[in-house]
N, C-alpha and C positions, 0 to 999 in steps of 0.2 A: 504494500500500500504506500509506503514511503516513496518509492520510485514514481508513483503516479502523482503524488502531491508535492514533492520537493526535489529540486535539482541541485546536486552538489556542484559548486562553481568556485573556481579560483581566479581572482583578478590578479594580474601581474602588471606592476608598474615598472616601466623601463628604467626608472631611476631610484625606485624606493621599495623593492622587494615584492612580496606577494601576500594575499590574504584570502582565506577560505570563507565561503558563505554557503548557506543552504536556503535556496530561494523557491518561493511558490512560482508557478509558471502556467502559461496558457499558449496555445497555438492558434493563429489566425492565418488562413491562406498559406499554410505550410511554413510560416515564419514563427520563430520561437520568441516569446516575450516573457521576461522575468520581472518580478516585483519584490520589493523588500525595503523597508525603511533603512536598515543598516547598510544595504548595498548602495542605495541612492545617496545616503549620507557620505559614504566612503568616496563615491564617484565625485561628489561636489567638492571634496578636498583635494582632488587630483586633476591633472590635465587629461582630458579624454583621449587626446592624440598619443598619450604615453601609456594608456591602459589597454590591455587585451584580456580576454576571458578564455578559460579552458575548463573542460569537464570531460571526464571519461564516460559520462552518461550520454553524451551527444553522439549522434550518428556521424556527423561531419567532424573528423578529428582535427586537431591543430587549433590555432588561434582564431578567436572570434572578435569582431569589432563590436563595440557597445554603442548603440544609437538610442538616445533618449527620445521617447515619443512625445510630440507636442500635446500638452494637456487640453488644448482647445480644438483638436482635430476630431474628425469622425472616427478615425481609428481608435483614439483614446476612449471614446464612448463605447465602441464595440468591445474593446479589451475590458473595460469595467464591467460590462454585462457578462461576458464569458467568465471573468474571474469570480463574480458574484455567484454565477450558476455552479461553478466548480467548488468553491470554497465556502459559500454562504458568508462572505466577508467582502470588504471593500479594499481597494488599493488606490493610492493617490498618484503613483508614478509607475510607468512601465519602461523597460529597456529592451530593445530588440538585440538579440545575439545573432549577428550575421557573420558567417564564415569568411575569413579573410582569404582573398584570392591573391596568390603571389604572382607577380608579373615577371615573366622570364623573357629574355631577348636572345 
């Protein structure tokens, strides 16, 4: 049941080490979105371009980019609805985990 409700996630800061989190999550249109006050708080204290996310539970291995969802977007409203249906709770902020694509020449 834990695998259905929480995603183990490690954020790595290119200049400041790493920190582990356990995040609630939802999928919308095959994209993964995580929520968690401690995660968002940590992100607010770091530069997003220096952060990457990793989890052994994700199907796409390797680094993931963190993209904060605009809280005034239609997507945010949909995420709030899906989150409430899954957890019977609310979340204020959502972060998309998008696999990083390495550019090779």
